[in-house]
C-alpha positions, 0 to 999 in steps of 0.5 A: 513478439507483441505486446499487449497493453491494457487500460483497465476500468471498472466497466471496462478494458481496452486493450492495444496491440504493439509490435517489437517497434512500438507500432500500434497494430489493433485496438479492441475494448471489452467489458469485465467479466471472466466471458469477456476475458475469454474473448479478449483472449482469442482475439489476442491469439489471432494476433500472435503466439509470441505475446505478453500483456502489459497492464498498469499496476491497480490491482483493484481494477485488474485483479480479475483480469490477471487471474483469468490471464494466469489461468490460462498460461499467459505472461502479464508484466505490471506497469507502474503508473509513474511510468505511464506520463514519460510514454504519453509525453513521447507519443504523436497523439494529443489528448488522454483517452482509453486507447492512447492510454493502453498505447502508453501502457504497451510501449512503457512496457517495451521499453523498460526492462525488469518489470514485475511479472503478475502471479496469483495472490496469496495470504499476503494479500488477505492480509492487506485486506484485514489491515486495510479494514481495520484502518477504515474501521478506526476512522469511523470509530474516530468520527463517532468519538468526535460527535459523542464529545460535542453531545457530551459536552452539550449535556454537561460542559464539565463532562470531557472524558480524557484524550484517547480513552474512548477506544476502551469497552469500560470507559464507554460502559461507563458513559452508558450508564451516566447517559440512563440519567439523561432524557431528550433527544442529545442524550438518546443520540449519544447513547446510541453513538456510544453502543456503535463506538463499543460495536466498532471496538469489539470489531476492531479487537477481533480484527486486530487478534486475527492480523497478529496471528496471521503476520506471526505465521507470514513474517516471523523474521520481520516481527523480530526486528526490534521496533517492528510489532504484528501490526506494522509487519502486516502493514509492511508485508500488504504494501510491499505486495511481494518482495520477489518483485524488486531486484535488490534492497535499492530498488526496495529503498527507492519504492518506499522513498527512504533512497535520498535524492542528490541535490548538489552541482559543483563541489559540495556533495549533499542529498536531501528527503525523498517524498516519492514512493510508497508513503504507507510503506515509509510511514511503517519504517518511520515508525520502527525507526523512531523506536529504535531510536528510543529503545534500541542501543545499535540505533542510538549509537548510529544517530549519535555518530551521525549527529557528531559528523554534523548531521541534524536529528532529522538527517541522522534519523532518515539514514537509520531509516535507509539502514532499516530498509535494507534490513526490513528487505531482507527480512521479507526475503527470509520469510518468503524462503521459510514460507516457500 
């Protein structure tokens, strides 16, 4: 068996083939079109029929390559970027180059068992694109609202709209109506920014409705969790990127950063918060946990028991998040079975 490691970039991909002992055999660099991928596949076929492709898990760079290889019936494993550093440290080469990176990818795939296999994107990827686009639009609207507030302050220091009120069309319409009585460059710019905020708000609302409809169809079991609304469920589904790539609920907890880290020696056993893992997933779980801690009686009882046992408030909340990670994992598994 040979392993073909890929170091992917926007313009080129570099491939390194190693044998079953990790010895480097050959190297090739190609461009990133489907025609170049076919040439890469023919090149790889000349170095062994029993092969596996190892690609660093950065799908914005490798999506077309994965699609072309999967269409040709090839087997692909995705190598998490955090495994790369250990593979480079163990190598006898120095420096950083595309062949060195591709070799590290291949050796990491050879060393590690149970790496996730690549598959064609499904509707969860479309949902993530919508969620990411909505967040970009919200960030753009926030910047516009900040500029608008400064212009309104310059026009009238007493004109200060309430906080978090400029994401509603009715409030923006009132600002536009009042600006008609003002003249000058500042008023004209403020009116233009207000129109932009209104347009962004309409687009955000349209995308939110589309996200809600998709989430309700794809992850009904996840939405059924108390405190997990459609937007949070969509974020979790998109960031998880396929629940089947996790062997167990524990590996999923490690991925989302809710698995506590042991930091003890001798006789005192203790754990601390993990700051590793997918922070977007962790933030989504945190939103569910804080909502349940306020409104869901079983969660309130759990936090009360932990506090009575000597935990602080944050420690009790971390325990709740770890429990929620398992609940979310099971819900995602259920939704996957229902969809299949």
